C-alpha positions in Angstrom: 95.5 -61.9 69.6 96.8 -59.7 66.8 96.0 -62.0 63.9 94.3 -65.3 63.5 97.1 -67.8 63.0 96.4 -71.5 62.2 98.0 -72.7 65.4 96.5 -70.0 67.6 94.7 -71.5 70.6 91.2 -70.1 71.1 90.1 -68.8 74.5 86.8 -67.2 75.5 85.7 -66.0 78.9 83.4 -68.1 81.1 80.1 -67.6 79.4 76.4 -67.9 80.3 74.3 -68.9 77.3 70.6 -68.6 76.9 68.3 -68.8 73.8 65.4 -66.7 72.8 63.5 -66.7 69.5 66.2 -68.9 67.8 69.1 -66.7 68.8 71.7 -67.4 71.5 72.9 -64.7 73.9 76.4 -65.3 75.3 76.9 -63.3 78.5 80.3 -62.7 80.0 79.1 -61.9 83.5 82.5 -60.7 84.9 83.2 -58.0 82.3 80.2 -57.5 81.7 79.9 -58.1 78.0 77.6 -60.0 75.6 77.1 -61.1 72.0 74.2 -62.6 70.2 74.8 -65.5 67.7 72.8 -67.6 65.3 72.8 -71.5 65.6 76.0 -71.9 63.6 77.8 -69.4 65.8 76.5 -71.1 68.9 78.0 -74.4 67.7 81.4 -72.7 67.2 81.2 -71.0 70.6 80.3 -74.2 72.4 83.2 -76.0 70.7 85.6 -73.4 71.9 84.2 -73.5 75.4 84.3 -77.3 75.6 87.9 -77.4 74.5 89.0 -75.2 77.4 91.8 -73.4 75.4 93.1 -76.6 73.7 91.4 -75.9 70.3 93.3 -74.1 67.6 91.9 -72.0 64.7 93.0 -74.7 62.2 91.3 -77.4 64.2 88.1 -75.5 64.4 88.1 -74.8 60.7 88.6 -78.6 60.0 85.8 -79.5 62.4 83.4 -77.0 60.9 84.2 -78.2 57.3 83.6 -81.8 58.3 80.4 -81.2 60.1 78.9 -79.2 57.3 80.4 -80.9 54.3 82.2 -77.7 53.2 85.3 -77.2 51.2 88.2 -76.1 53.4 88.4 -72.6 51.8 84.7 -71.9 52.5 84.9 -73.2 56.0 88.0 -71.0 56.6 86.2 -67.9 55.5 83.2 -68.6 57.7 85.1 -69.4 60.8 87.6 -66.6 60.3 84.9 -64.0 60.0 83.0 -65.3 63.0 86.2 -65.3 65.2 87.2 -61.9 63.9 83.8 -60.5 65.0 84.1 -62.3 68.3 87.5 -60.9 68.9 86.4 -57.4 68.0 83.7 -57.7 70.6 86.3 -58.6 73.3 85.1 -62.2 73.6 88.1 -64.1 72.1 91.8 -64.2 72.8 94.8 -66.5 72.3 95.5 -66.5 76.1 93.1 -67.4 78.9 91.0 -64.6 80.2 92.2 -63.6 83.7 90.5 -61.1 85.8 91.1 -59.9 89.3 88.0 -60.2 91.5 86.0 -57.0 91.3 86.8 -55.1 94.6 83.8 -52.7 94.5 83.6 -49.2 93.0 85.1 -47.4 96.0 88.4 -49.2 95.5 88.5 -48.0 91.8 87.0 -44.6 91.9 86.3 -41.8 94.3 83.0 -39.9 94.2 83.6 -36.2 93.6 81.2 -33.7 95.1 77.5 -33.8 94.5 76.0 -34.4 91.1 72.4 -34.8 92.1 70.3 -33.2 94.8 66.7 -33.9 95.9 65.0 -31.1 97.7 61.9 -32.1 99.6 60.7 -28.6 100.0 57.7 -29.4 102.2 55.6 -32.2 103.6 52.3 -30.4 103.0 50.2 -31.6 100.2 46.7 -31.0 98.9 46.2 -34.8 98.6 46.7 -37.7 101.1 47.6 -40.5 98.8 47.2 -44.0 100.4 50.7 -45.1 99.3 52.7 -41.9 100.1 56.2 -42.7 101.1 56.5 -39.8 103.6 52.8 -39.7 104.7 52.4 -36.1 103.5 49.0 -34.3 103.4 47.1 -31.1 104.2 48.5 -29.3 107.2 51.8 -31.1 107.3 55.2 -29.4 107.6 55.6 -26.3 105.3 59.4 -26.9 104.9 62.5 -24.7 105.2 62.3 -21.0 104.4 63.2 -20.0 100.8 66.5 -18.4 102.0 67.6 -21.7 103.5 66.7 -23.6 100.3 68.6 -21.2 98.2 71.6 -21.6 100.4 71.5 -25.4 100.1 71.3 -25.1 96.3 74.2 -22.6 96.2 76.4 -24.9 98.2 75.5 -27.9 96.1 76.4 -26.0 93.0 79.8 -25.3 94.5 80.2 -29.0 94.9 79.4 -29.7 91.2 75.7 -30.1 91.2 74.2 -30.7 87.7 70.6 -31.8 88.4 68.0 -30.7 91.0 64.9 -32.6 91.8 62.2 -30.6 93.6 59.6 -32.7 95.5 57.4 -32.7 98.6 54.6 -33.0 99.7 53.3 -31.1 96.7 55.8 -28.5 95.7 53.2 -26.1 94.2 51.4 -25.8 97.6 54.4 -23.4 98.3 53.9 -20.0 96.7 57.7 -19.4 96.7 58.5 -22.6 94.7 58.8 -20.4 91.5 61.4 -18.2 93.1 63.4 -21.3 94.0 63.1 -22.8 90.5 64.1 -19.5 88.9 67.1 -19.2 91.2 68.2 -22.8 90.4 67.7 -22.6 86.6 68.2 -19.0 85.6 70.8 -17.9 88.2 72.6 -21.2 88.7 72.1 -22.9 85.3 70.7 -26.1 86.8 68.4 -28.6 85.2 65.4 -28.9 87.5 62.9 -31.7 87.6 59.7 -31.1 89.6 57.6 -34.0 90.9 54.0 -32.9 91.1 50.5 -34.2 91.3 49.6 -31.4 88.8 46.2 -30.8 90.4 46.8 -27.2 91.6 47.6 -25.4 88.3 45.0 -22.7 88.5 45.1 -18.9 88.7 48.4 -17.4 89.8 50.1 -20.8 89.6 49.4 -21.1 85.9 50.6 -17.6 85.3 53.9 -18.3 87.0 54.4 -21.6 85.2 54.4 -19.6 82.0 57.5 -17.7 83.2 59.7 -20.7 83.8 62.5 -21.7 81.4 61.2 -24.6 79.2 64.8 -25.7 78.5 65.7 -26.1 82.1 62.6 -27.2 83.9 60.9 -30.6 83.4 58.1 -32.3 85.2 57.0 -35.7 86.5 53.2 -36.0 86.9 51.8 -38.8 88.9 48.7 -40.9 88.0 48.2 -44.4 89.4 45.8 -46.0 87.0 44.2 -45.7 83.6 40.8 -45.0 85.0 39.5 -42.5 87.6 38.1 -45.3 89.7 41.6 -46.8 90.1 43.7 -43.8 90.5 41.3 -41.8 92.6 41.0 -44.7 95.0 44.7 -44.1 95.8 45.0 -40.3 95.3 41.6 -38.9 96.2 38.3 -38.1 94.3 38.8 -36.1 91.1 42.6 -36.2 91.2 42.8 -38.4 88.0 41.0 -35.9 85.8 42.8 -32.9 87.4 46.2 -34.5 87.0 45.7 -35.2 83.3 44.4 -31.6 82.8 47.6 -30.4 84.6 49.8 -32.6 82.4 48.1 -31.3 79.2 48.6 -27.7 80.4 52.3 -28.3 81.0 52.6 -29.9 77.5 50.7 -27.0 75.9 53.0 -24.5 77.6 56.0 -26.3 76.0 57.4 -28.2 79.0 58.8 -31.7 78.8 57.1 -34.1 81.2 56.8 -37.7 82.1 53.8 -39.5 83.5 54.8 -41.7 86.5 52.8 -44.6 88.0 53.3 -46.6 91.1 52.6 -50.2 90.4 50.2 -52.0 92.7 48.0 -55.1 92.6 45.1 -52.8 91.9 46.4 -51.3 88.7 48.5 -54.0 87.0 45.9 -54.8 84.4 45.6 -51.2 83.5 49.3 -50.4 83.1 49.4 -51.2 79.3 46.8 -48.5 78.8 48.9 -45.8 80.3 51.5 -45.2 77.5 48.6 -44.1 75.2 47.3 -41.8 77.9 50.8 -40.3 78.2 50.9 -39.7 74.5 47.5 -38.2 74.5 48.3 -35.6 77.2 51.6 -34.7 75.5 54.0 -36.5 77.8 57.4 -37.4 76.4 57.6 -40.7 78.3 56.0 -43.0 80.9 57.8 -44.2 84.0 56.8 -47.1 86.3 57.7 -47.0 90.0 57.9 -50.0 92.3 56.1 -49.6 95.6 58.4 -48.9 98.5 57.5 -50.8 101.7 57.3 -47.7 103.9 55.0 -44.8 104.7 51.3 -45.3 104.3 51.7 -48.3 101.9 53.7 -50.2 104.5 51.3 -49.2 107.3 48.2 -50.5 105.4 49.6 -53.4 103.4 46.3 -53.3 101.5 47.1 -54.5 98.0 50.1 -52.3 97.2 52.7 -55.1 96.7 52.0 -57.3 93.7 53.6 -60.7 93.2 56.8 -60.3 91.2 55.9 -62.6 88.3 52.6 -60.7 87.9 54.5 -57.4 88.0 57.0 -58.6 85.4 54.3 -59.8 83.1 52.5 -56.5 83.4 55.7 -54.5 82.7 56.4 -56.5 79.6 52.8 -55.9 78.3 53.3 -52.2 79.1 56.6 -52.1 77.2 54.9 -53.6 74.1 52.0 -51.1 74.4 54.6 -48.2 74.7 56.3 -49.4 71.5 52.9 -49.5 69.7 52.1 -45.9 70.6 55.6 -44.5 70.2 56.0 -43.5 73.9 59.3 -44.4 75.6 58.9 -46.5 78.8 61.7 -45.0 80.9 62.4 -48.3 82.7 63.1 -50.1 79.5 65.1 -47.2 78.1 67.3 -47.3 81.2 68.0 -51.0 80.6 68.8 -50.4 77.0 71.4 -47.8 77.9 73.1 -50.2 80.3 72.9 -53.3 78.1 74.0 -51.5 74.9 76.6 -49.4 76.6 80.4 -49.7 76.5 81.4 -53.3 77.3 83.2 -53.7 80.6 81.4 -50.9 82.5 80.1 -52.2 85.8 77.0 -50.9 87.5 77.3 -51.1 91.2 74.2 -50.5 93.3 72.7 -46.9 93.1 74.0 -43.4 93.4 72.2 -42.5 96.6 74.9 -41.4 99.0 77.5 -41.8 96.3 77.0 -38.5 94.5 73.4 -37.8 95.3 71.7 -36.7 98.5 68.2 -35.6 99.7 67.6 -32.6 101.9 64.3 -33.2 103.7 61.7 -30.6 104.6 63.3 -30.1 108.0 66.8 -29.7 106.7 68.0 -33.2 107.6 70.0 -35.0 105.0 69.4 -38.5 103.7 70.9 -40.6 100.9 67.7 -40.7 98.8 64.3 -39.0 98.8 62.6 -42.4 98.9 64.1 -43.0 102.3 63.8 -39.5 103.7 63.0 -39.4 107.4 64.4 -42.9 108.0 66.2 -42.4 111.3 68.9 -44.9 110.7 69.8 -43.2 107.4 70.1 -39.6 108.7 73.4 -38.2 107.4 73.4 -34.8 108.9 71.6 -31.4 108.9 72.0 -29.0 106.0 70.9 -26.1 108.1 73.8 -26.6 110.6 76.5 -28.5 108.7 78.2 -28.0 105.4 77.2 -30.5 102.6 80.8 -31.2 101.8 81.4 -32.2 105.5 78.3 -34.4 105.5 79.6 -36.2 102.3 83.0 -36.6 103.8 82.2 -37.6 107.4 78.7 -39.2 107.6 79.0 -42.8 108.6 75.9 -43.5 106.6 77.4 -42.0 103.4 80.7 -43.9 104.0 78.9 -47.2 104.5 76.8 -46.8 101.4 79.9 -45.8 99.3 81.7 -48.9 100.5 78.7 -51.2 99.8 79.0 -53.1 96.6 77.3 -55.7 94.5 80.5 -57.8 94.8 79.5 -58.4 98.4 75.7 -58.9 97.8 75.1 -62.6 98.5 71.9 -63.0 96.6 73.4 -62.0 93.2 76.8 -63.8 93.2 75.5 -66.4 90.7 73.6 -63.9 88.6 75.1 -63.3 85.1 73.3 -60.0 84.9 74.5 -58.6 88.2 76.8 -55.9 86.7 74.1 -54.8 84.2 71.5 -54.4 87.0 73.9 -53.2 89.6 72.5 -55.7 92.0 69.1 -54.0 92.1 67.9 -51.1 94.1 69.4 -50.9 97.6 66.5 -48.7 98.7 64.0 -51.6 98.2 66.5 -54.0 99.8 66.6 -51.8 102.8 62.8 -51.4 103.1 62.0 -55.1 102.7 64.8 -56.4 104.9 64.4 -53.9 107.7 67.7 -52.1 107.2 70.2 -54.0 105.0 71.2 -52.4 101.7 72.8 -55.6 100.6 69.7 -57.7 101.1 67.8 -59.0 98.1 65.8 -56.4 96.1 62.4 -58.1 95.5 62.0 -56.2 92.2 
């Protein structure tokens, strides 16, 4: 449609409409795309939808003028401006909207190399958290030697690596973690994000923190409640106060950090208090994590899995609290980026196995860190095989790359499926016992 002609027939895509606070949101699920309209706009949209392509611009102007008692000229201007905005948003045409069924991302794009790498550098930890995904703790596996870790990073860089996540266990239990971080950031130019409980930043550790590049190294610090009684019950006595002290130290040293919290039945009521705590310790953001049904949490099943309506309500309260104190809630910011992004961009499951891998403490490779040490998801061994060969030949990688929201039964009628990407396949796997296309309960 190049211009609005009087006899031009009006076509819109098949839309899903819902109302909130007096405004109507019109979702084009297949694109995906969306617009928001006031009541007058909704009436025009519904008229176009009901006509099924039989209504012309002139007929819509006449109907609008008659219903509102307007002069033809005024009605023409109002309808013309609305339709022009609708067309500009990609929601109006003079021909029916025709789309081929979405075949899945692998049919449209090929992943290139490795963009993201998670290094689980040890399974040893000074804590034994009751919800740990990988059941780490004191005396557990120390991890690969530094030489091997460097070799993995170097090969990943050759494959296009941009971002390195360093996790454990507790990474700072290893004295050579600083050598690894300096190698990754100063020699290889990577952005490194370190996941830590921040409870071991004393003496030599603090001194070596001061030597890291503030521009290249960021931190995620874990606390799991707004009170010591709640967080310490999961992480161990005194860990809450030590973690906040560690977070303050990182902020004082000039590092960017985020507080992360695993949501459980025990801490839902406290979640809205956490953004203020994040602000007070100098964190740049707060991030909520949904409990994975594996590791110690799955073994105990003792209150770690909240009912989904209760979780949603708590997240909404936390989002409001984050707005009030001026701290971004990462989960909400991620949704904003998707919803307010370029129309027509489809999100299709996650990037684990697509352009992201995890190398476990023993060298074995998995699609994601959350599912490390899951036997059915083993992709290879980075100490014996080339990462490029693992990406190219692993049946697990190939199956995950071929998986798509287009074949996920539970979301076929969901108008938001291409905004959410169909949910997190990791949670689908955990809760179903091994099916990445099962429903994600979150």
